[in-house]
C-alpha positions in Angstrom: -0.3 31.2 2.0 -2.9 30.0 -0.2 -6.5 30.5 0.5 -9.7 29.6 -0.6 -13.1 30.9 -0.5 -16.7 29.2 0.0 -19.4 30.7 -1.3 -23.0 30.2 0.1 -24.9 30.7 -1.8 -22.9 30.1 -5.2 -22.1 33.0 -7.4 -20.5 32.4 -10.5 -19.7 36.2 -10.7 -17.5 36.3 -7.7 -15.7 32.7 -8.6 -14.9 34.1 -11.9 -13.2 37.1 -10.7 -11.7 35.2 -8.0 -10.3 32.3 -10.6 -9.0 35.1 -12.9 -6.5 35.9 -9.9 -5.9 32.6 -9.1 -7.8 32.3 -6.2 -9.9 29.1 -5.6 -13.5 28.9 -5.1 -15.9 26.4 -3.5 -19.3 25.3 -2.5 -20.3 24.8 0.9 -20.2 21.1 1.4 -23.8 19.5 1.7 -22.8 16.7 4.0 -24.8 15.9 7.2 -23.3 17.8 10.2 -21.2 15.2 11.1 -19.7 14.6 7.9 -19.0 17.8 7.3 -15.6 18.1 8.8 -14.2 14.7 6.8 -15.6 16.3 3.5 -13.7 19.6 4.0 -10.7 17.7 5.1 -10.4 16.0 1.6 -11.0 19.3 -0.1 -8.5 21.1 1.7 -6.0 18.2 1.2 -6.6 18.3 -2.6 -6.7 22.2 -2.9 -3.6 22.8 -0.5 -5.0 25.7 0.9 -4.1 27.3 4.4 -6.6 29.6 5.0 -10.3 29.9 4.2 -13.0 33.0 3.3 -16.7 32.3 4.0 -19.0 34.3 1.8 -22.6 33.9 3.1 -26.0 35.6 3.3 -26.6 36.8 6.9 -25.4 34.8 9.7 -26.3 31.3 8.8 -23.2 29.1 8.8 -20.4 30.7 10.6 -20.3 29.3 13.7 -20.9 25.5 13.0 -18.7 26.2 9.9 -15.7 27.5 11.7 -15.7 24.5 13.8 -15.6 22.2 10.8 -13.1 24.1 9.3 -10.9 23.7 12.3 -11.3 20.0 12.5 -10.6 20.0 9.0 -6.7 21.8 9.8 -7.9 25.6 9.1 -6.7 27.4 12.0 -9.2 30.0 13.4 -7.0 33.0 12.9 -6.7 32.1 9.3 -10.5 32.6 8.7 -12.8 35.4 7.7 -16.6 36.1 7.0 -17.9 38.2 4.1 -21.8 38.5 4.7 -24.2 40.2 2.5 -28.2 40.6 2.8 -30.2 37.5 1.2 -31.2 37.8 -2.3 -29.8 38.6 -5.6 -27.4 41.2 -5.8 -27.5 44.6 -7.7 -24.4 45.4 -10.2 -23.2 47.8 -7.7 -23.5 45.6 -4.7 -21.9 42.6 -6.9 -19.2 44.8 -7.2 -18.8 45.9 -3.7 -19.0 41.8 -2.8 -15.9 41.1 -4.9 -13.8 44.0 -3.5 -14.9 42.9 -0.1 -13.8 39.2 -0.5 -10.5 40.0 -2.2 -9.9 42.0 0.8 -10.8 39.5 3.2 -8.5 36.8 1.1 -5.8 39.3 1.2 -5.9 39.8 4.7 -5.5 36.0 5.4 -3.1 35.7 2.6 -0.3 38.3 4.0 -0.9 37.5 7.5 0.3 34.0 6.8 1.1 31.2 9.1 0.8 33.2 12.7 3.8 32.4 15.5 3.1 30.8 18.8 4.1 34.4 20.4 1.2 36.1 18.5 -1.5 33.5 20.1 -3.2 33.6 22.9 -5.4 30.8 23.9 -8.8 31.5 24.8 -12.2 29.8 25.9 -15.6 30.8 25.4 -15.8 34.9 25.4 -18.4 36.6 27.7 -18.9 38.9 24.6 -20.2 36.0 22.6 -23.8 34.7 22.5 -23.7 31.1 24.1 -24.9 28.0 22.1 -26.1 25.0 24.1 -22.9 23.2 22.7 -21.0 25.6 24.3 -21.9 24.3 27.6 -21.3 20.7 26.7 -17.9 21.1 25.1 -17.0 25.0 24.4 -15.6 25.9 27.9 -13.0 23.4 27.3 -12.2 23.7 23.7 -9.6 26.3 23.5 -9.7 29.2 20.8 -6.6 31.5 19.4 -6.9 35.0 19.4 -3.9 36.8 17.5 -2.3 39.3 19.6 0.4 42.3 19.4 4.4 40.8 20.6 7.3 42.5 21.0 10.8 42.2 19.2 12.9 42.7 22.3 16.1 43.3 19.7 14.2 46.4 18.2 12.7 47.8 21.2 14.4 51.0 22.6 12.7 51.3 25.9 16.2 51.1 27.8 16.7 54.6 26.4 13.8 56.1 27.6 10.6 55.5 25.1 7.5 54.7 26.6 5.2 55.6 24.3 3.6 52.3 23.9 2.9 52.3 27.8 0.7 55.5 27.3 -1.2 54.3 24.3 -2.4 50.7 25.7 -6.0 51.5 27.2 -5.3 47.7 29.2 -2.3 48.6 30.8 -0.9 45.4 29.7 2.4 46.7 28.7 5.4 47.1 31.3 8.8 48.0 31.4 10.8 45.4 33.0 14.5 44.7 32.5 15.4 47.2 30.1 12.8 46.0 27.7 9.3 46.3 27.3 6.8 43.2 28.2 3.5 42.8 26.9 0.9 40.7 29.6 -0.9 38.1 27.4 -3.5 38.0 29.8 -4.4 41.4 29.9 -4.0 42.2 26.0 -7.2 42.1 24.4 -5.5 42.8 20.8 -6.9 46.2 20.0 -3.7 47.4 18.2 -3.3 50.7 19.8 0.2 50.2 20.7 1.3 49.4 17.2 0.9 52.9 15.7 2.6 54.5 19.0 5.6 52.5 18.6 8.2 54.5 16.3 10.8 51.6 16.0 8.2 48.7 14.8 8.9 47.0 17.8 5.5 45.8 18.4 4.0 43.5 15.5 0.6 41.9 14.9 -0.1 39.6 12.1 -3.4 41.2 11.5 -2.4 44.9 11.8 1.0 44.4 10.1 1.2 47.3 7.3 1.9 44.9 5.0 -1.3 43.2 5.5 -3.7 46.3 5.8 -1.4 47.6 2.6 -2.7 44.6 0.5 -6.1 44.8 1.9 -6.4 48.5 0.8 -5.1 47.6 -2.8 -8.2 44.7 -2.9 -10.6 47.1 -2.0 -9.0 50.0 -4.2 -8.2 47.3 -7.3 -8.9 49.3 -10.7 -10.4 45.8 -12.1 -13.9 46.8 -10.7 -15.8 50.0 -12.0 -17.2 51.2 -9.0 -17.0 55.0 -8.3 -16.8 56.8 -5.5 -15.1 54.6 -3.3 -15.0 55.5 0.4 -12.9 53.2 2.5 -15.1 52.7 5.9 -12.4 51.9 9.1 -14.3 50.4 12.0 -14.3 47.9 14.7 -14.9 44.7 13.0 -18.2 44.3 15.3 -19.4 47.8 14.7 -21.0 47.3 11.1 -21.2 44.6 8.3 -22.3 45.2 5.0 -24.8 42.2 5.7 -26.9 44.2 7.6 -27.8 46.4 4.6 -26.6 49.8 6.0 -23.8 50.2 3.6 -24.2 51.8 0.0 -22.2 49.7 -2.5 -19.5 52.9 -2.6 -18.7 52.6 0.6 -16.1 49.4 1.5 -15.4 48.5 5.1 -11.9 47.9 6.3 -12.7 45.9 10.0 -10.3 46.4 12.4 -10.3 44.9 16.2 -11.0 48.2 17.5 -10.5 51.9 16.0 -7.7 52.4 18.4 -5.5 50.3 15.9 -6.1 53.7 13.2 -2.9 55.2 12.5 -2.3 58.5 10.4 -0.2 56.0 8.1 -3.3 54.1 7.2 -5.2 57.2 6.5 -3.2 58.5 4.0 -2.2 55.3 2.6 -5.6 54.7 1.5 -6.1 58.3 0.0 -2.5 57.5 -2.0 -3.9 54.6 -3.1 -7.0 55.8 -5.0 -9.8 56.0 -2.0 -12.0 58.9 -3.1 -13.0 59.6 0.8 -12.7 57.9 4.3 -14.9 57.6 6.8 -14.3 56.6 10.4 -16.9 54.7 12.3 -15.5 54.9 16.2 -16.0 52.1 18.5 -18.9 52.0 20.8 -18.8 53.5 24.5 -19.0 49.8 25.7 -15.9 48.9 23.3 -14.3 45.9 25.2 -10.8 47.3 24.6 -11.9 50.8 26.2 -10.3 52.7 23.6 -12.5 55.9 24.2 -10.9 57.4 21.3 -7.5 57.5 22.8 -5.2 57.4 19.7 -6.8 57.4 16.9 -8.4 61.0 17.4 -4.8 62.6 17.2 -4.1 60.6 13.9 -7.3 61.8 12.4 -6.4 65.2 13.4 -2.9 65.2 11.7 -4.4 63.8 8.5 -7.2 66.5 8.6 -4.3 69.4 9.1 -2.4 67.5 6.1 -5.1 67.3 3.5 -5.2 71.0 2.9 -1.5 71.2 2.8 -1.8 68.4 -0.3 -4.4 70.3 -1.9 -7.2 67.9 -0.8 -10.4 68.9 1.0 -10.5 68.0 4.4 -14.0 66.9 4.1 -12.9 63.9 2.4 -12.2 62.2 6.0 -15.0 62.3 8.4 -16.1 60.6 11.4 -19.7 59.7 12.0 -20.7 58.6 15.5 -22.6 55.4 16.3 -26.0 55.7 15.5 -29.1 53.8 14.6 -28.8 51.8 11.3 -31.6 53.7 9.4 -29.7 57.3 10.5 -26.3 55.7 9.3 -27.9 54.6 6.1 -28.7 58.1 5.7 -25.5 59.6 6.8 -23.5 57.0 4.3 -25.6 57.7 1.5 -25.2 61.6 1.7 -21.3 61.3 2.2 -21.3 59.1 -1.1 -23.3 62.3 -2.8 -20.9 64.6 -1.6 -17.8 62.8 -2.6 -19.1 61.9 -6.0 -19.4 65.7 -6.5 -15.9 66.5 -5.6 -14.3 64.4 -8.1 -10.8 63.1 -8.3 -8.3 64.5 -5.8 -4.7 65.4 -6.1 -3.1 62.4 -4.4 -5.4 60.5 -6.8 -3.2 61.9 -9.7 -0.4 61.6 -7.9 -1.0 57.6 -7.2 2.0 55.4 -6.6 2.7 51.9 -6.3 5.7 52.0 -4.1 5.8 50.6 -0.6 5.9 53.4 1.8 4.6 51.2 4.9 5.9 53.8 7.3 4.5 57.3 7.9 7.8 59.0 7.8 8.7 57.7 4.2 5.2 58.5 3.1 5.3 61.7 3.9 8.8 62.2 2.5 7.4 60.5 -0.5 4.5 62.8 -1.0 6.7 66.1 -0.1 8.9 65.4 -2.8 6.2 64.5 -5.5 4.1 67.5 -4.6 7.2 69.8 -4.3 6.1 71.0 -0.7 9.0 73.3 0.8 7.9 76.0 3.1 5.3 74.3 4.7 5.5 74.1 8.5 2.2 72.3 11.0 2.2 72.7 14.7 0.5 71.3 17.3 -0.3 68.7 19.7 -1.4 66.0 17.1 2.1 66.2 15.3 3.8 63.1 16.3 7.3 64.7 14.8 9.5 66.7 16.6 11.9 69.4 15.7 15.2 69.9 17.9 17.3 73.1 18.5 20.1 73.7 20.0 20.8 77.1 21.9 24.0 79.0 20.9 26.1 81.4 23.3 27.8 80.7 26.5 26.2 77.6 27.1 26.9 75.9 23.6 26.9 72.1 23.0 29.9 70.5 24.0 29.1 67.5 21.7 29.4 65.1 24.7 27.2 62.4 22.8 24.4 61.9 25.6 21.6 62.8 23.6 22.5 60.4 20.8 22.7 57.6 23.2 19.2 58.5 24.6 17.6 59.3 21.5 15.3 56.2 20.6 14.9 56.4 17.3 18.4 57.5 15.9 16.9 60.9 15.1 20.1 62.1 16.7 23.5 60.9 15.8 27.0 61.8 16.1 29.6 62.1 13.3 33.1 62.3 13.9 36.5 62.2 12.4 40.2 62.9 13.3 39.5 66.8 12.5 35.8 67.4 13.5 32.8 66.4 15.6 29.2 67.0 14.3 25.8 66.3 16.0 23.2 65.4 13.1 19.4 65.5 13.5 17.1 63.5 11.0 13.8 65.5 11.6 11.7 62.6 9.6 12.7 60.1 12.7 11.9 62.5 15.7 8.9 61.6 17.6 9.1 64.4 20.1 9.7 62.3 23.2 11.9 64.7 24.9 14.4 62.2 26.0 17.1 64.4 24.2 16.2 67.5 26.6 15.9 65.8 29.7 19.2 63.9 29.2 21.1 66.8 27.9 23.7 67.9 30.9 24.0 71.5 29.2 20.2 71.9 29.1 20.7 73.4 25.7 18.4 71.5 23.7 14.8 72.2 23.0 12.1 70.2 20.9 8.7 71.5 19.2 6.1 69.2 17.7 6.4 70.7 14.5 6.4 69.2 11.0 8.7 70.8 8.3 8.4 69.6 5.0 11.1 71.3 3.7 13.6 69.2 6.5 11.8 66.2 6.5 12.9 65.4 2.7 16.3 66.9 3.0 19.2 65.1 4.4 20.2 65.2 8.4 21.0 69.0 9.5 24.0 69.8 11.4 22.9 71.1 15.0 26.4 71.5 16.5 30.0 71.3 15.2 33.5 71.9 16.6 36.9 70.9 16.1 38.7 68.1 17.7 41.4 68.6 19.8 44.5 66.7 19.0 47.2 65.5 21.6 50.2 68.0 21.1 52.8 65.1 21.4 51.4 62.1 19.4 48.6 63.6 17.5 45.9 61.4 18.6 42.3 62.6 18.7 41.1 63.8 22.2 37.7 65.4 22.5 35.9 68.3 20.9 37.4 71.5 21.8 34.3 73.1 23.8 34.2 70.2 25.7 37.7 70.4 26.8 36.8 74.3 27.6 34.3 73.1 29.7 35.8 70.6 31.9 39.1 72.8 32.4 37.6 74.8 35.2 37.1 71.4 37.3 40.7 71.0 37.6 41.5 74.0 39.8 43.3 75.1 41.4 45.7 72.7 39.4 45.3 73.0 35.9 45.6 70.1 34.0 47.0 70.1 30.5 43.9 68.5 28.5 46.0 68.8 25.0 48.0 66.0 25.9 46.3 62.7 25.7 46.4 60.2 28.4 48.7 57.8 27.3 51.4 60.6 26.4 50.2 62.0 30.4 51.3 58.6 31.8 54.3 58.4 30.0 55.6 62.1 30.8 54.8 61.1 34.8 57.0 57.7 34.2 59.9 59.5 32.4 60.0 62.1 35.1 59.9 59.8 38.1 62.2 57.4 36.3 
């Protein structure tokens, strides 16, 4: 999607910076209000843009300008605002403005056109300030909010996965007819369900890993000389640079709600070059009712991981919502602390590869950092380690646990000679479905992250010889499984080393 930037007031420095990247910039049209849509429509037609970013001083143009853009053909979901304090920007503040504008452009560009399944029609929100025009026209003019949607072909809820149901603070997700169903009317687009889904069966254009990755790359672009750089992750309505509370070194990445924060997002920012990370949680009055649900476990996980990677955990902090003056002081203190720390190890190992899933990112870091004998345990660990008990209650390789595993972490590998139950640690999310399904009750799961296993090939949990038919040689079943079921046929034992076809053939031969 081609995105244009409207500057109010005009800035040659921002325009030249974006122009070198092929991003068109325009002054805000000075036509009378009634003629603005027509002027914009002509401009949009000439430039062929499908998305827009408005860079303005304080809140001067946004409301009426959005309406004019919409009438001119720019959908409301393809529009973002970057706001700054009035007056000339100093050098570092100008560098901040460039990066924030570029990140807004990348967010709209990578998001692209939005499918109808992701659009929720809304009218005037009770959260918004009403204007006189709204009483005349606003209640009847629909707007569209970008919300998550479920990909039924990827959802494994029919296997027992319910992680997204537990994550949704609105209870907008339900299980119906073997799949997860999202109620658009109840969904507030907080995004808390996205980090919870292990199969990426829930998607949202605004919170797609590709979109977030593109925004992080923009904020951390090496073309701009600004150090240190601290990524501030917060709800969109929590803080704006235009309020003057953000030092230039702090770059905001606004999300609909902090409930959408994932461990991948935090680690990805550091591997792309961020010197530090800060989370400003949603206010207690958050309309999404997240109440710290979800993101706190991601925060604890990354805080536990950073020392393993040789990075001080102080580079990741949360700051409770406070008065702007207090926040500004806390921001400045953090900038000074991070600046004294200098570069960190993950910056030295910086890579441009696209690890857009947590397990892939951890595998990559484990390999590049040479992590082997490192194990993390605890409730915040989103990985599981499955083990099989040995002895009389051995695994029979019945295949029930692979059928119930929603992520494919457990799977059978069979040939005519042997049957193996394999386990991929990186894919296990500790859902305990396998433990509940195992008829022999020989499986255990611990919340654990073993870097030695996560970087290796799947491990063999159980292995057995395949018993073949004595007559035709056709494979029948694992030997231990046959031993397990043999007592069920007493007092008249059944010869289980003969396949069903040969058994029928023998019976017909004897009767005939």
